[in-house]
DRENPA-3360 file (N, C-alpha, C; in nm, 2 decimals, always signed):
BEGIN
1 = XXXXXXXX = +9.43/+11.26/+13.79/+9.34/+11.35/+13.72/+9.35/+11.30/+13.57 ~ +9.23/+11.29/+13.51/+9.22/+11.24/+13.37/+9.24/+11.36/+13.28 ~ +9.31/+11.32/+13.17/+9.34/+11.42/+13.07/+9.22/+11.43/+12.97 ~ +9.20/+11.55/+12.92/+9.09/+11.57/+12.82/+9.14/+11.57/+12.68 ~ +9.27/+11.55/+12.67/+9.33/+11.55/+12.54/+9.32/+11.41/+12.47 ~ +9.29/+11.41/+12.34/+9.28/+11.28/+12.28/+9.42/+11.21/+12.28 ~ +9.42/+11.08/+12.27/+9.55/+11.01/+12.27/+9.63/+11.04/+12.14 ~ +9.76/+11.03/+12.13/+9.83/+11.06/+12.01/+9.78/+10.97/+11.89;
9 = XXXXXXXX = +9.78/+11.03/+11.78/+9.73/+10.96/+11.66/+9.84/+10.87/+11.60 ~ +9.80/+10.76/+11.55/+9.90/+10.67/+11.48/+9.94/+10.74/+11.35 ~ +10.06/+10.71/+11.31/+10.11/+10.78/+11.19/+10.02/+10.77/+11.07 ~ +9.96/+10.65/+11.04/+9.88/+10.63/+10.93/+9.75/+10.72/+10.94 ~ +9.70/+10.73/+11.06/+9.58/+10.82/+11.08/+9.62/+10.97/+11.06 ~ +9.73/+11.01/+11.12/+9.77/+11.14/+11.11/+9.79/+11.18/+10.97 ~ +9.86/+11.10/+10.89/+9.88/+11.13/+10.75/+9.75/+11.13/+10.67 ~ +9.66/+11.04/+10.70/+9.53/+11.04/+10.63/+9.46/+11.17/+10.66;
17 = XXXXXXXX = +9.46/+11.21/+10.78/+9.39/+11.34/+10.82/+9.45/+11.46/+10.75 ~ +9.58/+11.46/+10.75/+9.65/+11.57/+10.68/+9.62/+11.57/+10.53 ~ +9.62/+11.46/+10.47/+9.58/+11.45/+10.33/+9.44/+11.50/+10.30 ~ +9.35/+11.46/+10.39/+9.21/+11.50/+10.37/+9.19/+11.65/+10.41 ~ +9.28/+11.70/+10.49/+9.27/+11.85/+10.52/+9.30/+11.93/+10.40 ~ +9.38/+11.87/+10.31/+9.42/+11.94/+10.18/+9.30/+11.93/+10.08 ~ +9.21/+11.84/+10.10/+9.09/+11.83/+10.01/+9.04/+11.69/+10.00 ~ +8.92/+11.67/+9.95/+8.86/+11.54/+9.94/+8.93/+11.45/+9.85;
25 = XXXXXXXX = +8.94/+11.32/+9.88/+9.01/+11.23/+9.80/+8.95/+11.09/+9.81 ~ +8.97/+11.01/+9.71/+8.93/+10.87/+9.71/+9.04/+10.79/+9.77 ~ +9.01/+10.66/+9.79/+9.11/+10.57/+9.86/+9.25/+10.56/+9.80 ~ +9.25/+10.54/+9.67/+9.38/+10.52/+9.60/+9.46/+10.65/+9.60 ~ +9.39/+10.77/+9.59/+9.46/+10.90/+9.59/+9.51/+10.92/+9.73 ~ +9.44/+10.88/+9.83/+9.48/+10.89/+9.97/+9.61/+10.81/+9.99 ~ +9.61/+10.69/+9.94/+9.72/+10.60/+9.96/+9.85/+10.66/+9.90 ~ +9.84/+10.71/+9.78/+9.95/+10.78/+9.71/+9.99/+10.90/+9.78;
33 = XXXXXXXX = +9.90/+10.99/+9.83/+9.93/+11.11/+9.89/+10.00/+11.09/+10.03 ~ +9.95/+10.99/+10.10/+10.02/+10.96/+10.23/+10.16/+10.91/+10.21 ~ +10.18/+10.83/+10.11/+10.32/+10.79/+10.08/+10.41/+10.90/+10.04 ~ +10.36/+10.99/+9.96/+10.43/+11.11/+9.92/+10.46/+11.20/+10.03 ~ +10.36/+11.24/+10.11/+10.37/+11.33/+10.22/+10.47/+11.28/+10.33 ~ +10.47/+11.14/+10.35/+10.55/+11.09/+10.45/+10.69/+11.05/+10.40 ~ +10.72/+11.09/+10.28/+10.85/+11.05/+10.22/+10.87/+10.90/+10.21 ~ +10.76/+10.83/+10.19/+10.77/+10.69/+10.18/+10.77/+10.61/+10.31;
41 = XXXXXXXX = +10.77/+10.69/+10.42/+10.78/+10.62/+10.55/+10.65/+10.56/+10.60 ~ +10.54/+10.61/+10.55/+10.41/+10.55/+10.58/+10.35/+10.49/+10.45 ~ +10.35/+10.36/+10.45/+10.29/+10.29/+10.33/+10.17/+10.22/+10.37 ~ +10.06/+10.25/+10.31/+9.93/+10.19/+10.34/+9.89/+10.09/+10.24 ~ +9.89/+9.96/+10.28/+9.84/+9.86/+10.19/+9.69/+9.87/+10.19 ~ +9.63/+9.81/+10.09/+9.48/+9.82/+10.08/+9.40/+9.78/+10.20 ~ +9.44/+9.67/+10.27/+9.37/+9.63/+10.39/+9.38/+9.73/+10.50 ~ +9.50/+9.78/+10.53/+9.52/+9.88/+10.63/+9.45/+10.01/+10.60;
49 = XXXXXXXX = +9.46/+10.05/+10.47/+9.39/+10.18/+10.43/+9.24/+10.17/+10.45 ~ +9.18/+10.06/+10.40/+9.03/+10.06/+10.41/+8.98/+10.02/+10.55 ~ +9.06/+9.95/+10.63/+9.03/+9.93/+10.77/+9.04/+10.06/+10.85 ~ +9.14/+10.14/+10.82/+9.15/+10.26/+10.89/+9.04/+10.36/+10.85 ~ +9.01/+10.37/+10.72/+8.91/+10.45/+10.67/+8.77/+10.41/+10.74 ~ +8.75/+10.28/+10.75/+8.62/+10.24/+10.81/+8.61/+10.28/+10.96 ~ +8.73/+10.27/+11.03/+8.73/+10.31/+11.17/+8.70/+10.47/+11.18 ~ +8.77/+10.54/+11.09/+8.75/+10.69/+11.09/+8.61/+10.73/+11.05;
57 = XXXXXXXX = +8.55/+10.65/+10.96/+8.41/+10.68/+10.93/+8.32/+10.65/+11.05 ~ +8.34/+10.53/+11.11/+8.26/+10.49/+11.23/+8.26/+10.59/+11.34 ~ +8.38/+10.65/+11.37/+8.38/+10.74/+11.48/+8.36/+10.88/+11.45 ~ +8.32/+10.91/+11.32/+8.28/+11.05/+11.28/+8.40/+11.14/+11.25 ~ +8.52/+11.09/+11.23/+8.63/+11.17/+11.20/+8.63/+11.21/+11.06 ~ +8.59/+11.12/+10.97/+8.57/+11.15/+10.83/+8.43/+11.11/+10.79 ~ +8.39/+11.15/+10.67/+8.26/+11.11/+10.61/+8.28/+11.10/+10.46 ~ +8.19/+11.02/+10.40/+8.19/+11.01/+10.26/+8.13/+11.14/+10.20;
65 = XXXXXXXX = +8.19/+11.18/+10.09/+8.15/+11.30/+10.02/+8.05/+11.26/+9.91 ~ +7.95/+11.34/+9.88/+7.86/+11.31/+9.77/+7.90/+11.39/+9.65 ~ +8.00/+11.47/+9.66/+8.05/+11.55/+9.55/+8.13/+11.46/+9.46 ~ +8.12/+11.47/+9.33/+8.20/+11.38/+9.24/+8.26/+11.47/+9.13 ~ +8.37/+11.42/+9.08/+8.43/+11.49/+8.96/+8.34/+11.46/+8.84 ~ +8.37/+11.53/+8.73/+8.30/+11.51/+8.61/+8.31/+11.36/+8.57 ~ +8.20/+11.30/+8.52/+8.20/+11.15/+8.49/+8.31/+11.10/+8.41 ~ +8.36/+11.18/+8.31/+8.47/+11.14/+8.23/+8.60/+11.13/+8.30;
73 = XXXXXXXX = +8.61/+11.20/+8.42/+8.73/+11.20/+8.51/+8.72/+11.11/+8.63 ~ +8.61/+11.03/+8.63/+8.58/+10.96/+8.76/+8.55/+10.81/+8.72 ~ +8.56/+10.73/+8.82/+8.52/+10.59/+8.82/+8.41/+10.58/+8.92 ~ +8.29/+10.54/+8.88/+8.17/+10.54/+8.97/+8.19/+10.45/+9.10 ~ +8.29/+10.36/+9.09/+8.32/+10.27/+9.21/+8.39/+10.34/+9.32 ~ +8.45/+10.45/+9.29/+8.53/+10.53/+9.39/+8.44/+10.59/+9.50 ~ +8.49/+10.58/+9.62/+8.43/+10.65/+9.73/+8.52/+10.77/+9.77 ~ +8.46/+10.89/+9.78/+8.54/+11.00/+9.82/+8.52/+11.03/+9.97;
81 = XXXXXXXX = +8.62/+11.08/+10.03/+8.62/+11.11/+10.18/+8.66/+11.25/+10.20 ~ +8.61/+11.30/+10.32/+8.64/+11.44/+10.36/+8.64/+11.44/+10.51 ~ +8.72/+11.54/+10.57/+8.72/+11.55/+10.71/+8.59/+11.61/+10.76 ~ +8.55/+11.57/+10.88/+8.44/+11.63/+10.95/+8.50/+11.74/+11.05 ~ +8.41/+11.81/+11.11/+8.46/+11.91/+11.21/+8.53/+11.83/+11.32 ~ +8.48/+11.72/+11.36/+8.56/+11.64/+11.46/+8.70/+11.60/+11.41 ~ +8.71/+11.56/+11.29/+8.84/+11.53/+11.23/+8.93/+11.65/+11.23 ~ +8.88/+11.77/+11.20/+8.96/+11.89/+11.20/+9.01/+11.92/+11.34;
89 = XXXXXXXX = +8.92/+11.90/+11.44/+8.96/+11.92/+11.58/+9.07/+11.82/+11.62 ~ +9.05/+11.70/+11.59/+9.15/+11.59/+11.62/+9.29/+11.63/+11.56 ~ +9.28/+11.66/+11.43/+9.41/+11.70/+11.36/+9.47/+11.82/+11.43 ~ +9.40/+11.92/+11.46/+9.45/+12.04/+11.53/+9.51/+12.01/+11.66 ~ +9.44/+11.92/+11.74/+9.50/+11.88/+11.87/+9.63/+11.80/+11.85 ~ +9.64/+11.72/+11.75/+9.76/+11.64/+11.73/+9.87/+11.73/+11.69 ~ +9.85/+11.83/+11.60/+9.95/+11.92/+11.56/+10.00/+12.00/+11.68 ~ +9.91/+12.05/+11.76/+9.95/+12.12/+11.88/+10.04/+12.03/+11.97;
97 = XXXXXXXX = +10.00/+11.91/+11.99/+10.07/+11.81/+12.07/+10.21/+11.79/+12.02 ~ +10.22/+11.78/+11.89/+10.35/+11.76/+11.82/+10.44/+11.88/+11.83 ~ +10.38/+12.00/+11.82/+10.45/+12.12/+11.83/+10.51/+12.14/+11.97 ~ +10.43/+12.10/+12.08/+10.48/+12.11/+12.21/+10.59/+12.01/+12.24 ~ +10.58/+11.89/+12.18/+10.68/+11.79/+12.19/+10.81/+11.83/+12.13 ~ +10.80/+11.89/+12.01/+10.92/+11.94/+11.94/+10.99/+12.05/+12.02 ~ +10.91/+12.14/+12.07/+10.97/+12.25/+12.15/+11.04/+12.20/+12.28 ~ +10.98/+12.10/+12.34/+11.04/+12.04/+12.46/+11.17/+11.97/+12.42;
105 = XXXXXXXX = +11.17/+11.90/+12.31/+11.29/+11.83/+12.27/+11.40/+11.93/+12.23 ~ +11.36/+12.03/+12.16/+11.46/+12.14/+12.13/+11.52/+12.19/+12.25 ~ +11.44/+12.23/+12.35/+11.49/+12.29/+12.47/+11.59/+12.19/+12.55 ~ +11.55/+12.06/+12.55/+11.64/+11.96/+12.61/+11.77/+11.95/+12.54 ~ +11.76/+11.94/+12.41/+11.88/+11.93/+12.33/+11.97/+12.05/+12.34 ~ +11.92/+12.17/+12.34/+12.00/+12.29/+12.36/+12.06/+12.30/+12.50 ~ +11.98/+12.26/+12.60/+12.03/+12.26/+12.74/+12.14/+12.17/+12.75 ~ +12.13/+12.05/+12.70/+12.23/+11.94/+12.71/+12.36/+11.99/+12.64;
113 = XXX = +12.34/+12.07/+12.53/+12.46/+12.12/+12.45/+12.54/+12.22/+12.53 ~ +12.48/+12.28/+12.62/+12.54/+12.39/+12.71/+12.61/+12.33/+12.83 ~ +12.58/+12.21/+12.86/+12.63/+12.14/+12.99/+12.77/+12.10/+12.97;
% end
């Protein structure tokens, strides 16, 4: 029987989606935010970042935003990204999957501790 759940997200994708769930960001801001949110465990070099963003754009998980900060606060070369509805659904499904995994792991650990 085939599963209708999406496959688990790679850490870089998960952290990018979490970062964008918090608000629209440009590439460099995403790179910094992912590093911070992951405690430095996920480091996105420019090639990985922009290759991943291109894949997420192509599959409709994210989209470019046409909203811009005030010109004096912005660089016109920056591209801003935001989650799509599909991206929010994928992120929600991954969070649910991780919560189930954590609950299962806790139950196993507690059960083993009693044995």
